[in-house]
C-alpha positions in Angstrom: 8.3 -63.6 -136.0 8.7 -60.3 -134.1 12.2 -58.9 -134.2 14.4 -56.7 -132.0 17.8 -55.1 -132.5 20.7 -55.9 -130.2 21.9 -52.4 -129.1 22.9 -49.7 -131.5 25.6 -51.7 -133.3 24.3 -55.2 -133.1 22.1 -57.3 -135.5 18.4 -57.6 -135.8 17.3 -60.9 -134.3 14.1 -62.7 -133.5 12.4 -61.4 -130.4 13.1 -64.6 -128.6 16.3 -66.6 -128.9 16.9 -70.2 -128.2 19.4 -71.2 -125.6 20.9 -74.5 -126.6 23.0 -75.5 -123.5 20.5 -78.0 -122.1 20.5 -80.0 -125.3 24.1 -81.1 -124.5 24.8 -80.8 -120.7 24.0 -79.8 -117.2 20.2 -80.7 -117.1 20.5 -84.5 -117.0 20.3 -86.9 -119.9 19.7 -85.5 -123.4 17.8 -86.7 -126.5 19.7 -85.9 -129.7 16.8 -86.5 -132.1 14.4 -84.4 -130.0 17.1 -81.6 -129.8 17.5 -81.6 -133.5 13.8 -81.5 -134.0 13.4 -78.6 -131.5 16.1 -76.6 -133.3 14.4 -77.2 -136.6 11.0 -76.2 -135.1 12.6 -73.0 -133.8 14.0 -72.1 -137.1 10.7 -72.9 -138.8 9.0 -70.6 -136.4 11.3 -67.8 -137.3 13.7 -68.0 -134.4 17.0 -66.8 -135.7 19.2 -66.4 -132.6 20.8 -69.6 -131.4 22.9 -69.3 -128.2 25.7 -71.8 -127.4 29.0 -72.1 -125.8 32.1 -74.0 -126.9 32.2 -75.7 -123.5 28.6 -77.0 -123.6 29.3 -80.7 -123.6 32.9 -79.9 -124.6 32.0 -79.1 -128.2 28.9 -81.3 -128.4 26.5 -78.4 -128.5 28.3 -76.7 -131.4 28.3 -80.0 -133.4 24.6 -80.4 -132.6 23.9 -77.0 -134.0 26.0 -77.8 -137.0 24.0 -80.9 -137.7 20.7 -79.0 -137.2 21.6 -76.3 -139.6 23.0 -78.7 -142.2 19.7 -80.6 -142.2 17.4 -77.5 -142.1 15.9 -75.8 -145.2 18.4 -73.5 -146.8 16.4 -70.3 -146.2 16.2 -71.0 -142.4 19.9 -71.9 -142.3 20.9 -68.6 -144.0 18.9 -66.6 -141.4 20.3 -68.4 -138.4 22.6 -66.3 -136.1 24.9 -68.1 -133.8 26.0 -66.5 -130.5 29.0 -68.3 -129.0 30.5 -68.1 -125.5 34.1 -69.2 -125.0 36.8 -69.2 -122.4 35.7 -71.8 -119.9 38.3 -74.4 -119.0 37.1 -78.0 -118.5 38.4 -81.3 -117.3 37.8 -84.7 -118.8 35.4 -85.4 -116.0 33.4 -82.3 -116.8 34.6 -80.0 -114.1 35.3 -76.3 -114.5 38.8 -75.0 -113.7 38.6 -71.4 -114.6 38.5 -69.0 -117.6 41.1 -68.0 -120.2 40.8 -64.6 -121.9 44.3 -64.2 -123.3 44.3 -62.9 -126.9 46.0 -66.0 -128.3 43.5 -68.2 -126.4 40.6 -66.2 -127.8 41.7 -66.8 -131.3 42.3 -70.5 -130.6 38.9 -70.9 -129.2 37.4 -69.2 -132.2 39.2 -71.5 -134.6 37.9 -74.6 -133.0 34.3 -73.2 -132.8 34.3 -72.3 -136.5 35.4 -75.8 -137.4 32.7 -77.5 -135.2 30.0 -75.2 -136.3 30.9 -75.6 -140.0 30.7 -71.9 -140.7 33.1 -69.2 -141.8 32.0 -66.7 -139.2 30.4 -66.4 -135.7 27.6 -63.8 -135.5 28.2 -62.8 -131.8 31.3 -63.9 -129.8 31.8 -63.3 -126.1 33.9 -64.6 -123.2 31.6 -66.5 -120.8 33.1 -65.0 -117.7 35.8 -62.4 -117.2 39.3 -63.8 -116.8 40.5 -62.1 -113.6 44.1 -62.4 -114.8 43.5 -60.6 -118.2 42.3 -57.1 -118.6 38.9 -57.1 -120.4 40.5 -54.6 -122.9 42.9 -57.3 -124.1 40.1 -59.9 -124.5 37.8 -57.6 -126.3 40.6 -56.3 -128.4 41.3 -59.9 -129.6 37.7 -60.3 -130.6 37.8 -57.0 -132.4 40.7 -58.4 -134.5 38.6 -61.4 -135.3 35.8 -59.0 -136.4 38.4 -57.1 -138.6 39.4 -60.5 -140.1 35.8 -61.4 -140.9 35.7 -64.4 -138.6 33.3 -62.7 -136.1 30.4 -60.2 -136.9 29.7 -58.7 -133.5 31.3 -58.5 -130.0 29.2 -59.5 -127.0 29.9 -59.7 -123.2 28.6 -62.1 -120.5 27.9 -61.5 -116.8 30.0 -58.3 -116.5 29.4 -55.4 -114.1 28.8 -51.8 -115.1 32.5 -50.7 -114.8 33.7 -53.6 -117.0 31.0 -52.8 -119.5 32.3 -49.3 -119.8 35.9 -50.4 -120.1 35.0 -52.9 -122.9 32.9 -50.5 -124.8 35.8 -48.0 -124.9 37.8 -50.6 -126.9 35.2 -51.7 -129.5 31.5 -51.6 -130.2 29.6 -54.1 -128.0 26.3 -55.5 -129.4 24.9 -57.0 -126.3 25.4 -58.2 -122.8 24.2 -61.7 -122.0 23.2 -61.9 -118.4 20.7 -63.6 -116.1 17.4 -61.6 -115.8 14.1 -62.9 -114.6 11.4 -62.2 -112.1 13.5 -63.7 -109.4 16.9 -62.4 -110.7 16.6 -58.6 -111.0 20.1 -57.5 -109.9 20.9 -55.9 -113.2 18.2 -53.2 -112.8 20.2 -51.1 -110.3 23.4 -50.3 -112.3 24.1 -52.7 -115.1 21.0 -52.3 -117.2 21.1 -48.4 -117.0 24.8 -48.5 -118.0 24.0 -50.8 -120.9 21.3 -48.5 -122.1 23.5 -45.4 -121.7 26.1 -47.1 -123.9 23.7 -48.4 -126.5 24.3 -52.0 -125.6 21.4 -54.6 -125.9 20.7 -57.3 -123.4 20.2 -61.0 -124.2 18.5 -62.3 -121.0 19.2 -65.9 -120.1 17.6 -67.8 -117.2 14.2 -66.1 -117.8 12.6 -69.2 -116.3 15.3 -69.6 -113.7 16.4 -73.0 -115.1 12.8 -74.2 -114.9 12.2 -73.1 -111.4 9.5 -70.5 -112.3 8.3 -72.3 -115.4 5.3 -73.7 -113.7 6.5 -77.3 -114.4 8.8 -77.8 -111.5 7.4 -79.6 -108.4 8.5 -79.9 -104.8 8.9 -83.7 -105.1 10.8 -83.7 -108.3 14.0 -85.9 -108.2 16.9 -84.5 -110.2 19.4 -86.7 -112.0 22.9 -86.9 -110.7 24.2 -85.1 -113.7 21.7 -82.2 -113.3 23.5 -79.2 -111.9 20.4 -77.8 -110.4 21.0 -80.4 -107.6 23.7 -78.1 -106.5 21.9 -74.8 -107.1 20.9 -73.0 -103.8 17.5 -72.0 -105.2 16.6 -75.7 -105.6 17.5 -76.7 -102.1 15.3 -77.5 -99.1 13.4 -74.5 -97.7 14.7 -72.3 -100.5 12.9 -74.5 -103.0 9.7 -74.3 -101.0 9.8 -70.6 -100.7 10.6 -70.1 -104.4 7.7 -72.4 -105.4 5.4 -70.4 -103.2 6.3 -67.5 -105.4 5.4 -69.6 -108.5 2.0 -70.5 -106.9 1.3 -66.8 -106.6 2.4 -66.1 -110.1 0.2 -69.0 -111.3 -2.9 -67.3 -110.1 -2.2 -64.3 -112.3 -1.4 -66.4 -115.3 -4.6 -68.3 -114.9 -6.6 -65.1 -114.8 -5.1 -64.1 -118.1 -5.6 -67.6 -119.6 -1.9 -68.2 -120.2 0.8 -70.4 -118.6 3.1 -69.5 -115.8 6.1 -69.8 -118.2 4.5 -67.5 -120.8 3.8 -64.9 -118.0 7.4 -65.0 -116.8 8.8 -64.7 -120.3 6.4 -61.9 -121.3 7.4 -60.0 -118.1 11.1 -60.0 -119.3 10.0 -59.0 -122.8 8.1 -56.1 -121.3 11.1 -54.6 -119.7 12.3 -53.0 -122.9 12.7 -53.3 -126.6 16.4 -53.6 -126.1 16.0 -57.0 -124.3 15.8 -60.3 -126.1 14.9 -63.3 -123.8 16.7 -66.6 -124.4 14.5 -69.6 -123.7 16.2 -72.9 -122.9 13.7 -75.2 -124.5 15.0 -78.7 -125.1 11.7 -80.1 -126.4 9.2 -79.0 -129.1 6.3 -78.7 -126.7 8.3 -76.4 -124.4 9.4 -74.4 -127.4 5.8 -74.0 -128.5 4.8 -72.8 -125.0 7.6 -70.3 -124.9 6.8 -68.9 -128.4 3.2 -68.4 -127.1 4.7 -65.7 -124.8 5.1 -63.5 -127.9 1.3 -63.2 -128.0 1.0 -62.2 -124.3 0.4 -58.5 -123.7 0.9 -57.2 -120.2 -0.6 -53.9 -119.3 0.4 -51.8 -116.3 -2.1 -53.5 -114.0 -0.7 -56.9 -115.0 2.9 -55.8 -114.4 1.9 -54.4 -110.9 0.1 -57.7 -110.0 3.0 -59.8 -111.2 5.5 -57.7 -109.2 3.4 -57.9 -106.1 3.3 -61.6 -106.4 7.0 -61.8 -107.0 8.6 -58.7 -105.6 12.3 -57.8 -106.2 14.6 -59.7 -103.9 11.9 -62.3 -103.0 13.9 -65.3 -104.2 15.5 -67.6 -101.6 19.1 -68.6 -102.3 21.8 -67.3 -104.7 21.5 -68.0 -108.4 24.7 -70.1 -108.4 26.7 -72.1 -105.8 29.3 -69.9 -104.0 32.3 -71.1 -106.0 30.6 -70.1 -109.3 29.2 -66.8 -107.8 32.9 -65.9 -107.2 33.4 -65.9 -111.1 30.7 -63.4 -111.7 32.0 -59.9 -112.4 28.3 -58.8 -112.5 28.0 -59.6 -108.7 31.0 -57.6 -107.5 
């Protein structure tokens, strides 16, 4: 497995990480046995970075990872690195009611995650969205205290803008910023990515396939389950979906010329953006994981990059990446 280092202070991880959210929630029904098998396959392939959130299925995802690690070979289990997001407040019905970044809440969230994960430390810990009522300095300071106590190894951030990134980094070393980055979500390139690089902060890029939209597997006539949040995502609606899948069709022509899949091309493009970027792939099945891992063998030269970016130019996506109420929580979009 190829490796990359998260920033100047973060850990060395596998060059691809596995995003585990879809194994517990938000993409329709899940298959526990297949999820465990996929986690085992990822570990067997050398994937070390497992990304989760304590609110993914209200703890279900952390318990799933716990089970997968307990039943994995010892060598793979010892190499696994768990990245946890916290702070999201949920209802019994599954709704989101805000974020809590108060220091006491940070330590409370961590205590429950450690219990569910069955571990004595979390490798990377980050608030999922900035709490507008709590200065980021206080939230990061609380995580720094967890680092000092040995409960957390590294501090991360999620979906923050350049100014917040600077404020957080002034408090404690930040290993990486987790943020959406793909061919159709390139907003970080203007200010956020340059700031992260200036500060020596790595990037773990989620949404590299835009929730399956640019995977090459999503069709215009696909019916989404009632519990699949993409049914509310602007990029999956009506004319937006048609326009976005037109971009995928253009990307497919380039992928076919190279003899690789659309998904592999999209993942390889994100990987090509810098050695400081680790893409997270949200594979829920072993076959999708195998396809994603194949992107590690895809080399894109300057002509390939130019062709890809002509097919899918910056700003070409139709629709925002989240519904309006969720966009309002993104410090990175301010």
